[in-house]
PALOLUM-974190 format. One record per atom (N, C-alpha, C): residue in one letter; x, y, z. Coordinates in steps of 0.2 Angstrom, whole numbers, plus 5000, padded with zeros to 4 digits. Layout:
REM PALOLUM-974190
AXYZ
...
This chain:
REM PALOLUM-974190
X500349945000
X499950015001
X500550075000
X500350114996
X500850174994
X500650235000
X501150255002
X501050305008
X500650375007
X500150395011
X499750475007
X500450515008
X500450555002
X500950605000
X500650665002
X499950665003
X499750745004
X499950795007
X500250765012
X500750815018
X501450815017
X501550795011
X502450785011
X502750855009
X502150905007
X502650995007
X502051025008
X502251065013
X501751105017
X501351155012
X500751155014
X500251215010
X500451285011
X500751285016
X500651365018
X501151395017
X501551465015
X502251455014
X502651475019
X503151455019
X503651435024
X504451475025
X504451535028
X504751575029
X505751525030
X506051575025
X506651555024
X507151595026
X507651575029
X508351615031
X508551625023
X508651705027
X509151745019
X509751745021
X510051665020
X510851685022
X511251665018
X511151655012
X511551655005
X511551585004
X511151525007
X511151485006
X510551445004
X510151424998
X509551404996
X509651314995
X509151294999
X509251204999
X508451184996
X508551164990
X507951134985
X507751074988
X507851034990
X507750984993
X507150984996
X506851014998
X506151025003
X505751055000
X505651064993
X505351094989
X505151064982
X504351064981
X504151014976
X504451064968
X504551014961
X504951064959
X504551114953
X503851104955
X503551154951
X503551244955
X503851224962
X503951294966
X504551324964
X505051294961
X505651304960
X505851374957
X505551394950
X505751454947
X505651494952
X504951514953
X504851554960
X505151554965
X505451514967
X505651514974
X506451534972
X506951514967
X507451544964
X507351614964
X506951634959
X506951704958
X506851734964
X506351754969
X506251764974
X506751784978
X507151704982
X507651714985
X508351744983
X508551754977
X508951784974
X508851854975
X508151894973
X508051954975
X508251974982
X507851944986
X507951944994
X508751944997
X509051894994
X509851914996
X510151954992
X509951994986
X510152064985
X509952114989
X509552104992
X508952164998
X509452165004
X509452105005
X510052105011
X510952115012
X510952125001
X511652125003
X511952075001
X511852035001
X512151965000
X512151964992
X512851944990
X512951954984
X513251874981
X513451834984
X513651754982
X513151714988
X512751684982
X512451634984
X512351554982
X512251514987
X512551444985
X511851404986
X511551394980
X510951344977
X511051294978
X510851214984
X510851174982
X510351124980
X510551104974
X510051064970
X510050984972
X510550964972
X510650884973
X510950864967
X511350814965
X511650774960
X511150734957
X510850694961
X510450674956
X510550644949
X509850634945
X510050634937
X510250694934
X510250754938
X510150824933
X509750854933
X509050844934
X508550884930
X508650954934
X508450944942
X508451004942
X508951044943
X509851024943
X510351064941
X510251114934
X510051054929
X509651114923
X509451144924
X508751134927
X508251184928
X508551254931
X508851244937
X509051294942
X509751344935
X510151304932
X510551344927
X510251364923
X509751344919
X509251394911
X508951444918
X508751434923
X508651524926
X509151554928
X509651534930
X510251584930
X510551614927
X510551564919
X510851604912
X510251664911
X509851654910
X509151714909
X508951764915
X509351764920
X509151804926
X509651854925
X509351934924
X509651994924
X510052004930
X509951984936
X510452004940
X510951954942
X511251894938
X511551874938
X512251874935
X512951874938
X513351904934
X513751844933
X513651804936
X514151724936
X513951664939
X513751604936
X513551554941
X514151484941
X514251444944
X514551404942
X514551334950
X514751274946
X514751224951
X515051234958
X514751194963
X515151224970
X515951194969
X516351214973
X516951174974
X516951104974
X517251064971
X517350974974
X517350984981
X517651014986
X517751004991
X517351034996
X516851054993
X516051064998
X515551004994
X515251044989
X514651004987
X514650974978
X515151004976
X515350994970
X514750994966
X514550934961
X514050954955
X513250934960
X513350954966
X512750954971
X512451014972
X512751074970
X512651134971
X513051194967
X512651234967
X512851294962
X512951354965
X513651404962
X513751464968
X513651514963
X513251554966
X512751604961
X513251684964
X513551724961
X513551794959
X513251824956
X512951874961
X512351934959
X512651994959
X512452024954
X512552114952
X512352144960
X512852194960
X512952244966
X512452284965
X512052294968
X511452354966
X511752414969
X511652474964
X511952524966
X511552594970
X511752624975
X511252664979
X510952724976
C-alpha cells in the first residue's frame, strides 16, 4: 500500500532564512522557478551577492532547471558548480550584481 503523500509538502508558505544558502530538497519542482527568483531578490535586498543553491546530484534535472533560470536571470553575473571540496555537482554558486544606491 502506498503512503499518503498529501502532506509531503506544506500548503502554507514556509519562511526561509535569507543567509545565502537555498536548499531545494524540501520543495516540489513546480515551485523551483518562483522560489529561486524570489530568493535571489531577497538576497540582493539583504546585501548578499554570493548565493549557494543546493539542488542535489541525482539525474541532473533540477540542476539543469536551476542553471537555465540563472542563465536568463538579469541580476546574475556568473554561476558555477560548487567546489569538489564542498558539494561539487550537487550545488551551484551564484554571483549577483551589486545594486547601486
